Structures are given as structure tokens and as C-alpha cells.
N, C-alpha and C positions, 0 to 999 in steps of 0.2 A: 665592753672593752675592759681588759685587765690592765690596770695601770702599774702593776708590779712587773719588774724585769726578772727573767729567769736567770739561773746561774750562768748559763752559756752567754747570755747577753751582757751580764756584769763582767765576765771574763773578757769579752770582746771590747768593752769600753776601756777596761784597764790596760789591755794590750795596745790599743790605739793611742791612748794617752801616753803610755810609756814610750811608744815608738816615736811619737811627735816630740816628746821631751828630749829624746836621745839624738834623733836625726834631723829635726827641724825646730830647734829652739828659736826664741825670738832673735837671737844674734844671727842665726842663719837666715831668718826672714829678712832682716835688715840687709844682709849681704846680697840677697837676690832681688832687692828692689830695683826695677828698671834694668835688670840684667837681660841679655839677649836670650838666654836659655830660660831663666826664671824659676828654676827649681833645683834642689840638690839631688844629684844623681843617685847617691847612696840611699836616700829616702825613697826614691822611686823604685829602686831595686828591692828594698825591703817590703814595700807595698805589694810588689809582684810575688815575692817569695812567700809571704804570709797569706796569699789568696785574697787580698783586699782589692786588687784591681779587677778581679773576676767576681766581685761581691754579688752582682746582679746578673751574671752570665751563667747559663745552665752548665751542669757538669759535662754534658755531651760536648761542649766546646771548651773544656778545661777550666771552667769557672767554679766558684764555690756555691753558687745558687742559693743565696740568702734572700730574705724577704725585705720589703721596704722598711720594716721596723729595725732590722739590723743595720740597714744602710743609714737610717736616720741617726742611730747611735754613733756610727762612724763619723757622720757629718757634723754632729754636735761637737765631737772632739776636734775635728778639723777647724771648726769655728773658734774654739777656745785657744787653739795654738796658733791660728793664722797660717797653718802649714801650707806653703806654696807647692802646688803640683797640678799637672793637667788631668787629675782624676775625674773631675766633673765633666770636662770637655770630652775626654776619651772614653772612660769606663762607664759613664752614665748616659750622656747625650748621644754620642756617636754609636756606642754599643747598643743603646736602646733603639735607635733608628734601624740598625742592622737586624736586631731581633724582631722588630715589628714588621719590617717590609723587605729585608734583604733576601736575595735568592739563596738556595742551599749552598751554591759555590761561594758566594760572598761571605756567608756565615762561616763556612769551614775555613776559608782563607784568612779572615780578619779577626774573628772573635777569640781564638786561642792566642793570637799575637797581642791583642789588647789585654787579655787576662794575665799574660806573662810580663807585660811591659815592653815587649819587643817592638810593638807598633804603638804610635800615638796618633789618634785621629782627632780632629777638632772642627767644630762647625764654623762655616763662613756664612753668616746669616744677615747681620745688620748692614744697611746701606746708608750712605750719606743723605741727610735730610729726609729720611723716610721713617715710617712708623713701625710698630711691632706686629701688625697684623698681616694677613695674606697680601694686601695691596702694597705693603712695604717691600715686597720682593719684586724687583724690576730688573735685576741682572739678566741679560738676554741669553737664552740658549737657542741658537739658530741652527736649524738642521743643516748638516753638511755630509752628504753621502750616508754612510752607515753610522755616523756619529753626530755630534753637535759642536758648535763653537761658542765659547762663553765670552761675553763682552760686558764689562761693568766693574764696579768697585765694591768691595766689602770692607767694613771697618770693625774694630774691636774683636779681631779674630785671635783668640787666646793661644799662646804658645805655637803660633804658626811657624816660627823659625825652627822649631824642634819637631814639627809634625811629619809623620810618614804620609798622611793623607788629609785632605780637606773635605768635609761634608758640606757641599755647596747647595744652597737653595737658589734655584734659578727659574725664570719664567720662559716656558717653551713657546714655540710659534703659535700654538693654539690658545695661548693665554693662561694655561694651567701652570701650577708650580710643581717642579720636579726636584728630586734630590739626586745629586751626582757625587761620586767618590773620585776625587781628583788628586793627582800627584802634585804637590806644591812646587816641585822642581821641573815641571813640564814647561816647554817653550811657551812664551806668551803670558807668563805669570810673574809678577813683581811684588816683593814684600818690602814694606817699610815699617819699622818699629814705631809705635805711638806711645806718647806719654799719657798717663792716667792718674786719676785722683788717688787710687790705691797703690800707685807705683808698681803694678803688676806687669806681666809681659803680654802686651797686645800688639797686633800688627794690622796695618792696612794692606789689603791684598787686591791688586789690580789684575784683571783678566783682560788681556789684549788679544782677542781672537784665539784663545787657548782651545785647542781641539781635544775633545773627550770622546772616547768610543761609546757606542750605545750600551755596551755591557757594563759601563760604569754607573748607569742609572740604578738607583735603589728603589724598588717597588714598581708598580705598574705606572704607565704614563698618566700624569695628572694627579697622582696620589700623594705628592710630596708634602703638601701643607697638612693634609689629614694626619700623616705619619708624624710630622714635626710637632703638631699641636698636641697629639697624644703623649709624645715623649716629654714635651715641656711640662705637662701636668704632673708627670712623675718627678721631673727635675726640680720643679719649684718647691716640692715638699722637702727635698734634701737641702735646698738653699735656705728654706725657713729654719730647718734644724741647725744649719751652720750659723745663721744669724743669731739664734738664741744661745748657742754655745759661746759666740763672741760676746754677746750682751752679758751673759752670766760672768764670764771671766773679767770683763771690763768693770762690772759692779764689784767683784771680789777685790780687785786691786784698789778700787776707789774707797771701799769700806775700810780697807787696811790703812790707806792714807788718811782717812778721816779720823782714825783712831790714833795715828802717830803724830799728825801735824797739830800743833797747839797754837791757839790765838787767845790772848787775854787769860793766859794760864790754864786753859782747859782745851781738850781735844775738839777739833772741828765737829765731830759727830755729836758732841754734847749740845750743840746749838739746834734748837727745835726745827728750824727751817731746813737745815741740811739733813737732819735725821729723817724728816718727812720725805724729802726727795729720794733718799735711799730706800725708804719703805715703799714708796710708789713704784720705783723701778723693780724691786724684788717681787712685788705683786704682779706687775705686768709680765715679767719673765716667767713666773710660775704659771700664770694663765695662758701665756703663749705656748708653753711646753705641752699643756693639755691639748690645745688645738692642733699643734704640729703632730703629736703622736696619735691623735685621733685620725688625722689624715693619713699618716703612715699605716696605722692599723687597718683603716678602711681599704687602702690600696692592697695591703697584704692579704686581706680577706676577700678580695675580688669585688668590693663594693664601689659605687661611683665616687669619684673625687672631684667632679666638675666644679662643685662649690667649695669643698673643703680645701683643696689644694691652693686655689687663689686666695682664700681667706687666710690660710696659714702663712703664705709668703707675704701678703699685705701686712698682717698684724705683726709677724716676727720682725720684718725689716723696719717697720715703724718703731717697734720697741727697741731694736738695736740702735737705731739712729737717735731716739729720744734718750736712751740710757747713756750713750757715749757723749751726747751733747750736755746732759746734766753733769756727767763726770768731768768734763772739761771745766765746767763752772766751779766744781768743788776743788779741782786741782789748781785752778787759777791760771795765771800767766805761764807757769812752767809747763802746764799740760800741753801747750802748743809747741814746745821745743822738741827737737828730734831726739834728745837724750832720754826722754820719758816715753814709756811704752803706751800710755793711754792714747796718744795721737795716732798710733798704728791702728788701733781699733776704731777710732773716730773716723778716719779716712775710709777705711774699708766698709764701715757701716753705711755711709752715704753712697758709696759706689754700688754696693749690693742692692740698696734700695732702688736705684735707678737702672739697674741692669736686669736682663732676663725677665722682661715684662715689668714695666714700672707701675706706679700706683694707679694712674688713670686707667691703664689697660686692665689691670687686675680688678679694679672696681667695675669696669664694664662687664667683665666675665661674671662677676658675682651678681651684678644687677640683672643680667639676663636669666640666671637661674632663679632669682627671686621673682621676677616679673612673669616668667614662663612656667612657674610652678615646678621647679626642679627639673626642667628640661635641660638637655646637655649644654646648650648655650655656648657652643664653640663656633668661631668665625674663621 
């Protein structure tokens, strides 16, 4: 594994950092907290024009067809800036599911629209009081002529109010999990915005016998969970990169505060206990980056990531949470007030840690690969 980035990757990083600074600064992040749309439209437009929405989409579908390494660089910068957008839900998870299992017609119809930003797709996955695994999917897909009727509730559906389509995980009559592409404006679907720790844009989506044609199924009958699990292993690598980008930026602003803030006529950073906290955080972030980019490199090289991807997400999100919690201690009482930026990172760190597979589920995935001797370990 080459730990040096090439010139094109360095240019990509600088481009994304500049884009986030211009179109999604922290002032814009604050403006879009708990907003019904949840992201700045000009930022989304720029992501499409620069080919960043089609980052992982093949050129045949109007994408830029980059590897997981380039995607990790982009997500590290998204994490530093806290830039709000449906990129992960649409351009990573939904596009990934279509690429993995969609029909030729579905790919031709949707992937170019995702790459341009014309369409936003978002997964409807998590259900009330249910877990992260296959058994957590209980929303019923009951056969109805040449289609199905969906009945149940999904929560934490990102940007559903702005979505062109919902990628719905549902349990069919035979007990298998299927994926369906559903119009959120169809009869029998109700959206209610939810509050979240990160103040991002999430919705509860209720399906009240919403009818979906059979052509809306993605993949063969019963293949939904296998597709979703594979795409999740890609997605959590990028969330790990996002977490470390956020942790690094939170540490930077805390280090600067420790230099500027004085107690007993000397900077906070001059106190050994605080300097050691900062050193521990820097060490954990650097170690986490190696793990994340190893996972991204392995995926780009076509190697298995069944162990590396969960490890990366587990370690990166723990590091993000620990770093921002330490930073709050260094900042003291002011760190918890809305005027200061560190609380933005603190809240998002915890939410990311408990979203998109939480620690116990990730530990189970890793444990299976350990106990089974590097067997795939997917459930």
C-alpha cells in the first residue's frame, strides 16, 4: 500500500476543501440545521458540475468513475467542513445499490440523474425499535397483482423531503428482504420531519398500503439484504474517512484555543495534562487514517474489506467521539454554547458513531471474521 497521494489526488483534496469553504462554510451549516431541505442548493449544484456526485458512478452512466481512495479523500474533506448534502444517501448508497443489482433500464434511467444532481435517492432502512441486521427489516411488502403494497414505518430517512425516490428495504411474503425504488409522493406515503442530535434533516416515513409496481424492485427477488450489506461495507469506509476529517478539524481548532487561552499567565497548552490529551488525540487520528486508507486501498484494489471496513468505521467514530469530548473539556463551559464551533463537531461525532451500523453491530462483524478465520462474516 502506497501511503503517498499522487498529484491528481492532492488537487482533488484542495478542490473539495475550497468548494466546501466557499459554498458550505460553518455559517451555512448552522443555517441548515433542522431545515426541511437541509442542504444549500448552490453547493449541490457545484458538486454535480464538478463530477463529485458521479464520483463512484461509471463513465457509461455519466459518472467520473473514481476509486474508493478518491472517494475517501472527498469524504475526509466533507468531515472537516461538516458540509450538509445528500451525497452519501444518494451518490454512495443509492447509486451503489443500483450499480450492484439494478436492471439495465434502472441504471440508464437513474444513474445519470444521480451523477448530475437532477435526482436525489435516499435509503429508507431503519425501523422503530428494530436492529441493524436483516431481522430488523420488517416493513411488509405484500403481493398485490403485478406489484406489492408496502405497510410499515421507516425512521431516520435522510433528506426524504427533497428526495426524488426512496430506496426501501422491505420483507416480502416469502420472508426475504427486497429493495424497492419508491416515489415519496405516491399515495399512501406520509413524511414527518424528525429532530436529531446533529440537527440534520431526517424524516419518518409511513407506508400505508402504498402500491409499488413489480418493475420497481431492485435485483432478483430475495436479494435485497445481500445487496444492501455489500453497499454498506463500501459506505462505512467513507463514513470512517468523514469521521477522521471531522476529528482532525476539531483537534486543530482546539489546539489553537489551547495556545490562545491563558490561565495563571500561561497558555492552556502549557499545562502537561492538557498537552497530553492533545497528543493522544493526534496519535489516534493519525493511526485511524492509516486504517481508513488501508480499507479504501483494499476496496480500490478489489481485495476483501469484510474486516477492514467495520474496523475503520468502529475506530474512526470512536476517535471522533473521544477527540470532540476531550475538546469540550479543554474549551470548558463555552464549548457547549451554540456560538462556538466545537459543539457542532461534538454533536455530529456522537450521531455518526450510532448511525449506519453502531459499535455493537460493527464489533459483531469483526468478531465473525476473527473467529471464522477471515470468512466473509456477513449476516
